[in-house]
PAVEX-31848 format. One record per residue (C-alpha): chain; residue number from 1; x, y, z. Coordinates in pm, 1 decimal. Each point is the difference from the previous one (the first is absolute). Example, Ala and Ser with C-alpha at 12.3 -4.5 7.8 and 13.67 -1.06 7.14 Angstrom:
residues 2
PT   chaine   num          u          v          w
PT        A     1     1230.0     -450.0      780.0
PT        A     2      137.0      344.0      -66.0
end
This chain:
residues 612
PT   chaine   num          u          v          w
PT        A     1     8987.1    16955.8    13246.3
PT        A     2     -306.8     -217.4       63.9
PT        A     3       10.5     -380.1        9.7
PT        A     4     -139.2      -49.4     -354.1
PT        A     5      245.8      244.4     -151.4
PT        A     6      287.8     -172.0      180.3
PT        A     7     -109.2     -346.7     -123.3
PT        A     8      -36.3      129.8     -355.6
PT        A     9      344.5      160.3       19.3
PT        A    10      153.0     -326.4      125.5
PT        A    11     -169.7     -198.9     -277.3
PT        A    12      124.4      239.6     -267.1
PT        A    13      350.0      -14.9      145.5
PT        A    14      -10.9     -381.1       -9.7
PT        A    15     -109.0        4.3     -363.2
PT        A    16      263.8      256.2      -85.1
PT        A    17      273.2     -222.3      144.3
PT        A    18     -125.2     -282.4     -221.9
PT        A    19       49.8      223.6     -301.0
PT        A    20     -364.6       91.6      -56.2
PT        A    21      -65.9      317.4     -198.8
PT        A    22     -216.4      174.1      259.6
PT        A    23     -107.9      268.1     -246.9
PT        A    24     -164.2     -263.0     -222.2
PT        A    25     -245.8     -114.9      268.4
PT        A    26     -342.8      139.3      -89.5
PT        A    27     -221.8     -138.0      277.7
PT        A    28      -17.6     -209.5      313.9
PT        A    29      -86.0     -313.2     -199.0
PT        A    30      329.1       17.5     -187.3
PT        A    31      192.0       70.6      319.4
PT        A    32     -143.0     -308.6      171.7
PT        A    33       75.8     -214.9     -305.2
PT        A    34      361.5      117.1      -10.8
PT        A    35       42.9      -81.5      368.1
PT        A    36     -101.4     -359.7      -75.0
PT        A    37      222.8      -34.2     -306.4
PT        A    38      365.7       73.7       66.2
PT        A    39      200.8       21.6     -319.7
PT        A    40     -225.1      261.5     -162.4
PT        A    41       96.7      365.5      -15.2
PT        A    42     -335.9      106.2     -145.3
PT        A    43     -349.5     -142.2      -18.7
PT        A    44      -59.2     -180.7     -337.6
PT        A    45     -318.5      113.4     -170.5
PT        A    46     -206.3     -249.4     -198.2
PT        A    47       -5.5      -19.9     -379.9
PT        A    48     -330.5      185.8      -37.7
PT        A    49      133.1      301.5      191.8
PT        A    50      319.0      -19.4     -205.7
PT        A    51     -206.7       29.7     -319.0
PT        A    52     -220.8      281.9      125.8
PT        A    53      256.0      224.4      169.9
PT        A    54      155.1      234.3     -257.5
PT        A    55      336.0        1.2      176.6
PT        A    56       74.2     -359.1     -109.6
PT        A    57     -102.9      -26.8     -366.4
PT        A    58      -63.3      364.7      -84.3
PT        A    59     -318.9       99.5     -178.6
PT        A    60      -28.9     -328.9     -193.4
PT        A    61     -360.2     -124.1      -24.8
PT        A    62      -20.1     -367.0       89.3
PT        A    63     -249.5     -207.5     -197.5
PT        A    64     -247.3     -220.1      184.5
PT        A    65      147.6     -321.9     -139.1
PT        A    66      351.1       99.2      108.7
PT        A    67     -122.4       95.6      347.0
PT        A    68     -185.7     -329.5       43.9
PT        A    69      295.1     -202.8     -127.3
PT        A    70      264.6      168.9      215.3
PT        A    71     -210.9      -17.7      318.7
PT        A    72      -40.4     -372.0      -64.4
PT        A    73      378.1      -31.2      -28.3
PT        A    74       94.6      206.7      305.7
PT        A    75     -308.1      -27.1      222.9
PT        A    76     -196.3      258.2      193.9
PT        A    77       86.3      200.3      311.1
PT        A    78      -83.6     -286.5      234.6
PT        A    79      231.5     -233.5     -191.8
PT        A    80      289.2      248.6        6.7
PT        A    81      -32.4       54.2      373.8
PT        A    82      -37.6     -372.7       73.1
PT        A    83      276.7     -130.1     -228.2
PT        A    84      252.9      284.1      -37.6
PT        A    85      283.5     -232.0     -104.1
PT        A    86     -206.2     -167.5     -274.3
PT        A    87      -16.9      284.4     -251.4
PT        A    88     -122.9     -217.2     -287.6
PT        A    89     -310.3     -216.0       44.9
PT        A    90      111.9     -212.9     -296.4
PT        A    91      349.0     -124.3      -80.6
PT        A    92      -71.4       32.7     -373.0
PT        A    93     -243.4      213.2     -198.8
PT        A    94      -78.1      -68.9     -366.1
PT        A    95     -153.6      315.6     -150.5
PT        A    96     -115.5      -82.2     -351.7
PT        A    97     -178.1      290.6     -166.6
PT        A    98      -77.2      150.3     -336.6
PT        A    99      211.2      281.6     -139.7
PT        A   100      -75.3      334.9      165.8
PT        A   101     -153.9     -155.8      309.5
PT        A   102      252.2      152.5      238.5
PT        A   103      246.0     -285.7       59.3
PT        A   104      300.2      233.2       17.6
PT        A   105     -168.1      228.9      252.7
PT        A   106     -102.2     -301.9      209.2
PT        A   107      358.5     -125.6       -5.8
PT        A   108      131.9      339.7      109.3
PT        A   109     -242.4       -3.4      296.0
PT        A   110      111.5     -354.7       82.8
PT        A   111      361.0      112.8       23.9
PT        A   112      -58.2      344.4      155.0
PT        A   113     -229.7     -120.7      275.9
PT        A   114      243.5     -280.1       81.9
PT        A   115      283.5      252.9       27.8
PT        A   116     -221.9      226.7      209.4
PT        A   117      -78.2     -283.6      241.7
PT        A   118      365.0      -86.5       63.9
PT        A   119       79.7      371.6       31.9
PT        A   120     -219.4        1.9      311.1
PT        A   121      249.4     -228.4      174.6
PT        A   122      294.1      123.0      205.8
PT        A   123      221.3     -257.6     -172.0
PT        A   124     -175.1     -207.5     -267.5
PT        A   125      287.8     -246.5      -24.1
PT        A   126       15.9      -61.7      374.9
PT        A   127     -380.2      -35.1       20.1
PT        A   128       15.9     -279.7     -258.2
PT        A   129      304.2     -166.4      156.3
PT        A   130      270.8      134.0     -232.6
PT        A   131      312.6      204.7       56.1
PT        A   132      -75.6      371.5       11.0
PT        A   133      299.5       48.7     -231.8
PT        A   134     -148.4     -208.3     -280.1
PT        A   135     -224.2      134.9     -271.3
PT        A   136     -368.6      -81.8      -25.0
PT        A   137      -97.3      -13.7     -366.1
PT        A   138     -313.8       56.5     -202.3
PT        A   139       42.7     -132.1     -353.8
PT        A   140     -157.4       98.2     -333.3
PT        A   141       53.9     -259.6     -272.5
PT        A   142      -88.8       64.2     -363.2
PT        A   143      102.1     -126.6     -343.2
PT        A   144      309.3      217.7       32.7
PT        A   145      152.3      222.4      265.8
PT        A   146      -84.8      300.2     -217.3
PT        A   147     -368.1      -97.8      -19.5
PT        A   148      -13.4      -53.7      375.9
PT        A   149      138.3      347.8       52.5
PT        A   150     -212.7      168.9     -267.0
PT        A   151     -336.1     -131.7      118.6
PT        A   152      -70.7      -83.5      367.0
PT        A   153      323.5      153.8      132.4
PT        A   154      -84.7      329.2     -170.8
PT        A   155     -357.5      -12.8      133.1
PT        A   156      125.3      -48.0      356.2
PT        A   157      266.7      268.4      -28.9
PT        A   158     -259.7      245.4     -131.0
PT        A   159     -229.2      -68.7      294.4
PT        A   160      286.1       90.3      234.4
PT        A   161      158.3      297.4     -178.0
PT        A   162     -317.9      175.0     -117.8
PT        A   163     -155.2       -8.0      346.4
PT        A   164      244.2      243.2      159.0
PT        A   165     -199.2       36.7      320.5
PT        A   166      -77.2     -370.5       18.8
PT        A   167      105.8     -267.9      243.6
PT        A   168      292.0     -138.3     -199.9
PT        A   169      143.2      342.2      -89.9
PT        A   170       -4.5      109.4      363.7
PT        A   171       54.7     -320.1      197.6
PT        A   172      148.4     -269.5     -224.7
PT        A   173      161.2      169.6     -297.3
PT        A   174      232.5     -209.8     -221.0
PT        A   175      348.0      122.9      -86.1
PT        A   176        3.1      241.9     -290.7
PT        A   177      359.6      -65.7     -110.2
PT        A   178      -81.3     -354.4     -119.0
PT        A   179     -258.4      -44.2     -275.6
PT        A   180       52.5     -363.2     -104.0
PT        A   181     -181.4     -113.4      316.4
PT        A   182     -189.3      157.3      286.1
PT        A   183      196.6      -14.3      324.1
PT        A   184     -222.6       96.8      291.7
PT        A   185      102.6       61.8      362.6
PT        A   186       55.1     -306.8      221.2
PT        A   187      166.5     -178.1     -293.4
PT        A   188     -329.1      -72.2     -178.3
PT        A   189       76.1      -31.0     -372.1
PT        A   190     -218.0      -23.0     -310.2
PT        A   191      174.2     -158.0     -300.4
PT        A   192     -116.5      -40.2     -361.9
PT        A   193      132.6     -310.5     -173.9
PT        A   194      -43.2     -260.8     -272.4
PT        A   195      -86.7     -369.9        9.5
PT        A   196      351.1     -145.8       -5.3
PT        A   197       55.8     -218.5      304.4
PT        A   198      337.1      153.2       89.9
PT        A   199     -154.3      346.3       36.3
PT        A   200     -158.2      -93.9      334.4
PT        A   201      300.0     -170.4      160.8
PT        A   202       82.4      130.4      346.6
PT        A   203     -303.7      220.9       56.9
PT        A   204     -220.3      -25.2      311.5
PT        A   205     -321.6       36.8     -199.6
PT        A   206     -304.9       77.5      213.4
PT        A   207     -246.3       71.4     -277.8
PT        A   208      -11.5       25.0     -375.3
PT        A   209     -203.4       54.4     -315.3
PT        A   210       41.7     -189.8     -326.9
PT        A   211     -135.2      209.3     -287.3
PT        A   212     -141.5     -118.0     -337.4
PT        A   213       54.1     -363.3       91.4
PT        A   214      -99.7     -146.1     -337.4
PT        A   215      236.2      226.8     -196.5
PT        A   216      328.7     -124.8      141.3
PT        A   217      248.8     -178.1     -223.4
PT        A   218      -34.9     -374.9      -38.9
PT        A   219      242.6     -231.4     -177.8
PT        A   220       11.8     -374.6      -47.6
PT        A   221      228.0      -30.9      299.8
PT        A   222     -131.7      268.4      233.2
PT        A   223     -323.9      165.6      104.6
PT        A   224      126.0      333.5      131.8
PT        A   225     -310.7      108.9      189.1
PT        A   226      -25.3     -337.6      173.1
PT        A   227      364.7       11.3       99.9
PT        A   228      -27.3      360.5      117.7
PT        A   229     -311.1      -86.0      199.0
PT        A   230      173.3     -296.3      164.8
PT        A   231      305.4      212.2       83.7
PT        A   232     -204.0      278.3      163.9
PT        A   233     -235.3     -241.2      175.9
PT        A   234      286.4     -203.7      145.5
PT        A   235      166.7      312.2      137.5
PT        A   236     -321.4      127.3      155.8
PT        A   237      -86.8     -332.9      163.9
PT        A   238      355.8      -67.6      119.2
PT        A   239       52.2      349.2      148.3
PT        A   240     -355.0       81.5      114.6
PT        A   241     -193.5     -330.7       11.6
PT        A   242     -375.9       54.2       -0.9
PT        A   243       37.8      378.5       27.7
PT        A   244      109.4      142.9     -334.6
PT        A   245     -218.0       51.4     -304.8
PT        A   246       23.3      -40.0     -376.9
PT        A   247     -236.6      151.0     -257.9
PT        A   248      -16.5     -111.2     -363.9
PT        A   249     -175.9      225.0     -249.2
PT        A   250      -75.3       -9.2     -371.2
PT        A   251     -249.3      -79.9     -272.1
PT        A   252      -19.0     -374.4      -77.8
PT        A   253      130.5      -80.9     -347.5
PT        A   254      -27.2     -377.9       -3.8
PT        A   255     -229.3     -254.0      164.4
PT        A   256      311.5     -189.7      114.8
PT        A   257      209.9      308.4       71.7
PT        A   258      145.4       99.8      335.4
PT        A   259     -290.7      225.8       98.6
PT        A   260     -266.9     -262.7      -64.0
PT        A   261      200.7     -270.5      178.7
PT        A   262       38.9      217.1      309.7
PT        A   263     -362.5      115.7      -14.3
PT        A   264     -125.8     -360.0       -8.4
PT        A   265      241.0      -89.1      281.3
PT        A   266     -135.9      286.8      209.8
PT        A   267     -353.7     -140.5      -15.2
PT        A   268      107.1     -292.2      218.9
PT        A   269      261.7      160.6      224.7
PT        A   270     -121.4      206.9      299.2
PT        A   271      337.6      175.1       13.7
PT        A   272      -55.5      141.0     -349.1
PT        A   273     -248.2      251.7     -139.1
PT        A   274     -102.1      -25.4     -364.3
PT        A   275     -160.2      304.9     -164.2
PT        A   276     -135.4       18.5     -353.5
PT        A   277     -167.2      318.7     -123.3
PT        A   278      -96.6      111.9     -347.6
PT        A   279       90.9      361.0      -72.0
PT        A   280     -365.2      111.6       24.7
PT        A   281      -30.4     -177.1      338.3
PT        A   282      309.7      176.3      133.1
PT        A   283     -120.2      348.1      -99.4
PT        A   284     -270.6      187.7      189.0
PT        A   285     -352.7        1.3     -152.4
PT        A   286        8.2      380.7      -21.6
PT        A   287      276.9      -24.6     -257.7
PT        A   288     -248.6     -134.0     -257.9
PT        A   289     -303.7      150.7     -171.2
PT        A   290     -242.8     -262.1      131.6
PT        A   291     -129.8     -222.6     -287.3
PT        A   292      130.7     -357.8      -13.6
PT        A   293       -6.4     -294.0     -237.7
PT        A   294       18.8     -373.0       66.8
PT        A   295      271.8     -228.7     -139.2
PT        A   296      126.8     -350.8       73.1
PT        A   297      370.1      -55.1       69.6
PT        A   298      198.5     -292.1     -150.9
PT        A   299     -120.5     -222.8      283.8
PT        A   300     -365.4       69.5      -73.6
PT        A   301      -58.2      222.1      304.7
PT        A   302     -205.7      311.8      -68.4
PT        A   303      104.2      348.0      109.0
PT        A   304     -167.5      338.0       12.2
PT        A   305      253.7      236.4     -153.4
PT        A   306       -6.6      379.9      -30.2
PT        A   307      -96.1      110.8     -350.0
PT        A   308      333.8      181.9      -34.1
PT        A   309      169.6     -338.7      -60.7
PT        A   310     -235.1     -132.3     -268.6
PT        A   311      216.8      120.1     -286.2
PT        A   312      310.5     -164.9      153.6
PT        A   313     -180.1     -332.7       28.1
PT        A   314     -130.1       10.6     -355.8
PT        A   315      338.6       98.3     -140.8
PT        A   316      207.2     -275.1      164.4
PT        A   317     -181.9     -237.4      240.5
PT        A   318      311.2     -201.5       84.9
PT        A   319      202.2      304.6      100.5
PT        A   320     -299.0      156.7      177.4
PT        A   321      -51.1     -295.0      237.2
PT        A   322      370.6      -46.1       58.2
PT        A   323      108.1      362.2       50.5
PT        A   324     -316.8      152.8      148.3
PT        A   325     -194.3     -298.7      132.1
PT        A   326      302.9     -163.8      168.4
PT        A   327      -95.7     -327.0     -170.2
PT        A   328      275.2     -144.1     -218.5
PT        A   329     -108.4     -106.8     -345.7
PT        A   330     -106.4     -357.7      -49.6
PT        A   331      132.0        1.1     -356.9
PT        A   332      314.7     -109.0      181.2
PT        A   333      -98.4     -252.3      266.8
PT        A   334      159.3     -295.6      174.3
PT        A   335      -20.5     -306.8     -220.6
PT        A   336      -27.4     -237.7      295.8
PT        A   337     -259.9      125.8      246.8
PT        A   338      -23.3     -328.5      194.1
PT        A   339      348.6       43.6      142.5
PT        A   340      -29.7     -272.5      263.2
PT        A   341      -53.6     -264.4     -270.1
PT        A   342      318.9      118.4     -171.0
PT        A   343      192.7      -43.9      324.0
PT        A   344     -152.9     -343.4       60.0
PT        A   345      134.1     -118.7     -336.6
PT        A   346      354.9       62.2      123.1
PT        A   347      182.3     -311.5      124.5
PT        A   348      344.4       51.8      154.5
PT        A   349       82.7     -369.6      -56.9
PT        A   350        7.9       42.5     -378.0
PT        A   351      323.9       81.3     -178.8
PT        A   352      119.1      355.5      -59.9
PT        A   353      327.7      159.7     -101.1
PT        A   354      128.1      356.9        2.7
PT        A   355      271.9      -65.8     -255.6
PT        A   356      278.2       -4.5      258.6
PT        A   357      215.9     -295.2      101.8
PT        A   358      -55.8     -359.4     -104.5
PT        A   359     -269.1      -72.2     -257.3
PT        A   360     -268.0     -200.6      185.2
PT        A   361     -143.7     -326.6     -120.5
PT        A   362     -378.3      -10.6      -29.1
PT        A   363     -161.3     -210.4      270.9
PT        A   364     -181.4     -319.4     -102.2
PT        A   365       92.1       49.3     -366.1
PT        A   366     -108.8     -293.4     -214.7
PT        A   367       25.5      -80.2     -369.7
PT        A   368     -348.7     -150.0       24.1
PT        A   369     -134.7      351.1       56.9
PT        A   370      -22.7      258.3     -275.3
PT        A   371      104.2      353.0       89.1
PT        A   372      -45.9      340.7     -155.6
PT        A   373      261.0      270.3       65.3
PT        A   374      -49.3      370.8      -66.4
PT        A   375      285.5      247.9      -23.8
PT        A   376      -66.6      373.4       40.9
PT        A   377      291.1      225.8      -85.5
PT        A   378      -72.0      350.4      127.1
PT        A   379      189.3      326.6      -29.2
PT        A   380     -113.1      308.3      190.6
PT        A   381       49.0      361.4      -97.5
PT        A   382      287.5       43.6      243.2
PT        A   383      215.3     -252.1     -182.7
PT        A   384       10.9     -281.7      257.6
PT        A   385     -169.2     -318.3     -109.4
PT        A   386     -140.4     -320.4      148.7
PT        A   387     -107.8     -334.9     -134.6
PT        A   388     -299.1     -185.0      139.5
PT        A   389      -13.1     -379.2      -36.1
PT        A   390     -283.9     -234.0       93.6
PT        A   391      -33.8     -374.3      -58.9
PT        A   392     -319.6     -187.7       77.4
PT        A   393     -212.2     -303.0      -75.3
PT        A   394     -354.6     -126.8       46.7
PT        A   395      -53.6     -221.1      304.4
PT        A   396     -365.8      -84.1      -58.1
PT        A   397     -339.5      161.9      -33.0
PT        A   398     -256.6      152.1      229.5
PT        A   399     -374.9       47.3      -22.7
PT        A   400      -81.5      362.2       80.9
PT        A   401     -305.3      221.7       -7.9
PT        A   402      -81.2      146.5     -338.2
PT        A   403      -29.2      366.2       98.3
PT        A   404     -346.5      145.1      -42.2
PT        A   405     -165.9     -337.1      -71.0
PT        A   406     -129.3     -284.3      213.2
PT        A   407      247.9     -231.1     -173.1
PT        A   408      350.7     -129.8       45.7
PT        A   409      296.5      -26.4     -232.6
PT        A   410      315.5     -210.8       -0.8
PT        A   411      322.0      197.2      -13.4
PT        A   412      373.2      -82.6       11.8
PT        A   413      195.6       21.2      327.1
PT        A   414      342.6      155.9      -55.4
PT        A   415      323.0      -19.0      192.9
PT        A   416      273.0      256.8      -69.4
PT        A   417      306.0     -211.8       81.0
PT        A   418      249.1      285.0      -29.6
PT        A   419       -3.6      378.4        7.0
PT        A   420      325.6      179.9      -66.9
PT        A   421      111.5      359.4      -47.0
PT        A   422      335.5       75.8     -154.3
PT        A   423      140.7      350.5       36.9
PT        A   424      262.9      163.8     -217.7
PT        A   425      322.4      100.5      167.8
PT        A   426       95.3      365.6       -2.5
PT        A   427      101.2      132.5     -343.6
PT        A   428     -103.7     -324.4     -170.0
PT        A   429     -297.9     -183.2     -142.5
PT        A   430     -145.1     -342.4       64.1
PT        A   431      169.5     -256.0     -222.2
PT        A   432     -264.2     -193.0     -194.1
PT        A   433      248.7     -283.8      -41.2
PT        A   434       -0.7      -42.0      379.0
PT        A   435     -379.2      -32.3       -0.6
PT        A   436       22.8     -272.4     -265.1
PT        A   437      264.3     -182.5      205.5
PT        A   438     -227.4        1.5      305.9
PT        A   439     -292.3     -134.5     -200.5
PT        A   440      211.5     -282.9     -141.8
PT        A   441      149.3      -71.8      342.4
PT        A   442     -347.5      -52.0      141.8
PT        A   443      -87.9     -218.4     -300.3
PT        A   444      302.1     -218.4       69.1
PT        A   445     -118.5      -45.1      359.4
PT        A   446     -355.5     -114.7      -59.9
PT        A   447     -203.0      279.1     -162.5
PT        A   448     -182.5     -125.0     -308.3
PT        A   449      -95.9      316.0     -185.3
PT        A   450     -327.1      -15.8     -185.8
PT        A   451       75.4      352.1     -114.4
PT        A   452      222.6      296.0       82.5
PT        A   453     -158.9      341.8      -53.5
PT        A   454      177.9      331.8      -48.5
PT        A   455     -159.7      342.5       13.3
PT        A   456      181.0      103.2     -316.9
PT        A   457      251.2      251.2      135.9
PT        A   458      347.6      -92.9     -125.6
PT        A   459     -102.1     -369.0      -15.4
PT        A   460        3.0      -92.6     -371.0
PT        A   461      347.4     -155.4       15.8
PT        A   462      -88.3     -196.7      311.0
PT        A   463     -314.6     -134.2     -162.6
PT        A   464      193.0     -121.9     -302.3
PT        A   465      276.2     -161.2      205.4
PT        A   466     -243.3     -184.9      226.1
PT        A   467     -207.2     -114.9     -296.2
PT        A   468      311.7     -154.1     -156.5
PT        A   469       43.0     -195.4      323.5
PT        A   470     -347.4     -146.3      -44.2
PT        A   471     -182.9      219.9      251.0
PT        A   472     -336.2      146.8      -99.3
PT        A   473       13.5      379.0       24.1
PT        A   474     -265.0      269.6      -37.6
PT        A   475       -5.4      376.3       20.7
PT        A   476     -271.4      110.6      245.0
PT        A   477      -58.3      356.7      114.6
PT        A   478     -204.4       63.5      313.0
PT        A   479       -8.4      376.6      -66.1
PT        A   480     -206.2       13.0     -318.7
PT        A   481     -327.8      -86.0      173.2
PT        A   482     -137.2     -127.1      332.1
PT        A   483      -22.9     -366.8     -100.3
PT        A   484      291.0     -129.4      209.4
PT        A   485      -84.3      202.2      308.3
PT        A   486     -370.3      -85.8      -18.1
PT        A   487      100.7     -367.8        1.6
PT        A   488      232.1       60.2      298.5
PT        A   489     -266.9      192.4      189.6
PT        A   490     -257.0     -277.4      -47.3
PT        A   491      251.4     -261.2      115.6
PT        A   492       80.0      201.4      314.7
PT        A   493     -364.3       76.6       81.8
PT        A   494      -96.3     -365.2      -58.3
PT        A   495      289.2     -110.5      225.4
PT        A   496      143.4     -207.2     -285.2
PT        A   497      358.4      125.7        5.3
PT        A   498      298.8       25.6      231.8
PT        A   499      333.7      170.4      -50.3
PT        A   500      311.9       60.9      206.7
PT        A   501      123.0      298.0      198.0
PT        A   502      296.4      196.7     -131.2
PT        A   503      155.3      217.0      268.4
PT        A   504      220.5      289.6     -110.1
PT        A   505      141.1      301.4      192.4
PT        A   506     -226.2      305.3       24.8
PT        A   507      289.6      200.1     -146.9
PT        A   508      370.2      -42.4      -60.1
PT        A   509      101.4      119.7      346.4
PT        A   510     -271.7     -178.3      199.8
PT        A   511        1.7     -330.7      186.8
PT        A   512     -379.3       -2.5       -1.6
PT        A   513     -150.6     -223.4     -268.4
PT        A   514     -330.2       -7.6     -186.1
PT        A   515     -177.7     -260.6     -210.8
PT        A   516       33.3      133.6     -355.0
PT        A   517     -262.2     -247.2     -129.1
PT        A   518     -276.5      126.4      230.1
PT        A   519      111.2      362.1      -37.6
PT        A   520      -11.0      -15.3     -379.5
PT        A   521     -339.7     -172.7       -8.1
PT        A   522     -163.8      238.1      248.4
PT        A   523      149.8      306.5     -169.3
PT        A   524     -152.4      -87.8     -337.0
PT        A   525     -242.6      254.7     -145.2
PT        A   526     -290.7      -58.0     -231.5
PT        A   527       12.7      292.3     -242.7
PT        A   528     -322.6       95.2     -180.0
PT        A   529     -112.0     -365.3       -7.9
PT        A   530      239.9      -82.5     -284.0
PT        A   531      341.7      -32.9      158.9
PT        A   532      179.0     -125.8      311.6
PT        A   533      302.5      205.1      102.3
PT        A   534      221.5       81.8      295.1
PT        A   535       13.2      340.8      174.1
PT        A   536      268.2      254.8      -80.6
PT        A   537      328.7     -126.7      137.3
PT        A   538     -139.8     -351.3       46.5
PT        A   539       67.4     -328.1     -177.3
PT        A   540     -185.4     -311.1     -114.2
PT        A   541      268.6     -224.3     -148.8
PT        A   542      -73.5     -295.2      230.1
PT        A   543     -377.2       60.8      -14.2
PT        A   544       16.7        0.4     -381.8
PT        A   545      190.0     -329.0        2.7
PT        A   546     -258.2     -165.8      227.4
PT        A   547     -289.6      135.7     -207.4
PT        A   548      167.0     -129.0     -315.9
PT        A   549       29.1     -350.8      142.3
PT        A   550     -361.3        2.5      117.3
PT        A   551     -120.9      110.7     -342.0
PT        A   552      202.4     -267.0     -176.1
PT        A   553     -118.6     -279.2      230.2
PT        A   554     -363.2      113.9       -1.5
PT        A   555      -24.6       36.6     -376.7
PT        A   556      138.9     -344.4      -70.7
PT        A   557     -274.0     -261.9       43.9
PT        A   558      251.4     -273.3      -83.7
PT        A   559      174.9       67.1      330.5
PT        A   560     -292.1       48.5      236.8
PT        A   561     -206.7     -272.9     -173.2
PT        A   562     -327.6      163.7       94.9
PT        A   563     -110.2      -28.4     -358.7
PT        A   564      -97.7      236.4     -276.3
PT        A   565     -331.1       75.0      177.0
PT        A   566      185.2      217.3      249.3
PT        A   567      106.2      341.1     -124.8
PT        A   568      172.7      250.2      226.5
PT        A   569     -210.0      308.5       60.8
PT        A   570      234.6      212.5     -207.3
PT        A   571      -61.9     -200.1     -323.6
PT        A   572     -220.9      203.4     -234.2
PT        A   573     -210.4     -105.2     -300.1
PT        A   574      222.4     -122.5     -284.3
PT        A   575      316.6       52.4      208.7
PT        A   576      285.0     -184.5     -170.2
PT        A   577      333.9     -103.4      141.6
PT        A   578      221.3       31.3     -304.9
PT        A   579      302.5     -217.8      -64.5
PT        A   580        2.1     -170.7      338.5
PT        A   581      304.7     -223.6       12.5
PT        A   582      -53.5     -332.0      176.7
PT        A   583      306.0     -225.2       14.7
PT        A   584      125.7      150.5     -321.4
PT        A   585     -329.2      -39.2     -191.1
PT        A   586     -211.8      299.5      -88.6
PT        A   587     -369.7      -41.8       84.4
PT        A   588     -304.7      228.6       12.4
PT        A   589     -252.9       21.0      279.0
PT        A   590     -302.1      224.3      -55.6
PT        A   591     -340.3       74.9      140.9
PT        A   592     -169.2     -135.7     -311.1
PT        A   593       53.6     -355.3      127.0
PT        A   594     -263.3       74.4      263.0
PT        A   595     -237.8      170.1     -238.8
PT        A   596      150.4      342.5       48.2
PT        A   597     -195.1       49.0      324.6
PT        A   598      121.4      223.6      277.2
PT        A   599       83.2     -165.3      329.8
PT        A   600     -270.1       34.1      263.7
PT        A   601      262.6      106.7      252.7
PT        A   602      -13.6      381.6       24.8
PT        A   603      309.3      212.8       30.8
PT        A   604      112.7      163.9      321.0
PT        A   605      -51.0      372.5      -16.5
PT        A   606      310.9       67.2      207.4
PT        A   607     -196.7      242.5      217.2
PT        A   608     -155.2      -41.0      340.5
PT        A   609     -301.4      207.9       97.8
PT        A   610       92.1      -41.8      367.0
PT        A   611      356.1      126.3      -40.5
PT        A   612      -79.6      334.8      158.1
end
């Protein structure tokens, strides 16, 4: 045996003792790399080779957009060799694409290549500092466990089982006696699951995919996709800090939905990758006939689109841009686009009450001030109900810019002295008599009501009782039009209002709290320019109460003393306020007193061309 043969034999013996699969070494380059990287039993190929070699994915043709995207996520050959422990170049990937763009296939590659990479290790758990006896989990989360199994799980299983001569079938085959999950050698486990937090308890999650993010259940108390995301993310970062990966896929359904929030977040976070592709951008050019047409999306940006989609666009533009263009419809858009101004209006020093414990007194209450209270009694479709209460008064006036003109206008400055949210106990409803008692309690301790407003739901008796006690009462609905919310928006954008913070638990079992006032305001949607509403599962009881107070105070020139010359921007020609009760006397205020002219102050559109 010559010297070179002896050295080669000794090197191979050394690698064999480390657990290296000698038969997998294809060239000297791989041999040298394995010598420098103890812990590996085989040389890890890069993503591009993984896509091209039939033994990994079978005969599946990989589109150009998928190839480009996945190489960006996992890096090239140089990256793999230089950073073998860092499988994922990004901690989070937001893949937002039109229907049919290949999101499911991309997700299956994300999981399969991750499993392949850890399969190259002698002991994946030991390499990442865990007990070799513990499981290392890859998680698929969908709207239900069944959906998770039927979609991506099935795609991955097919890649493995159909490729009988492939890498996984020969070298890393999962157990065939268990079909609810894929249990690979070395205790590597792929599990399909749903978005309930408890599903993920106890798992050492290394990587995961959240599918159809904007289709998960959302109730007033819980956002399931957000909670599932937090649960998976916390387990990845606590078990494998800076090393694991999480991919979120889906078509965006709402401009304030989970996908859009994460996509916007990714634009400013170097640890995240945000991807947005229309269906025609995700497909290869050869899949179309050639001719194209031009069309502008809801944001005004023009696109060249294959002629095959022209009929879809003409038939239903809203659905076309949402489902195929990956641009959620702006017929449902955030009502407040200047979110920082909303947050700046919040003042923690002002009074708030969650309906629990002692009823608070309102700070600095004075009978010399005149207050308006608005009561919003809401019942959701799940049976539980809440009551929003707001009490406020005018503290002065402010000269502000008259939008769109080189002029100024004087407008009232409003202080919301109290925000409260009462919640019904289980198997019961809110007692309206209790609400009346609170209102009278505050009156007895300094609140001089100019008027109390009810939204109309179950409030007729209360109105009559309070009127008999000499309190002016009016029925005011903030849901019939956008008048109240337009007044609130202008006050917030002009920095003429402040309101308190109302902290409530995120859910019944959580110690973490959120500000329900800010959450309700920022969750508001402007629907088809005619209505303000909350998202499915959301609420706006407190927001409605605040908007009601602002409308009442702004409409009443007697209180803000700006004079009849000032008309709020929402007052239209010949707009009458019928049967307005002032201290028990019915009076009429109408636009005819100013000649029936429209105010020069234009309305807010509620949109923001720079939102995207």
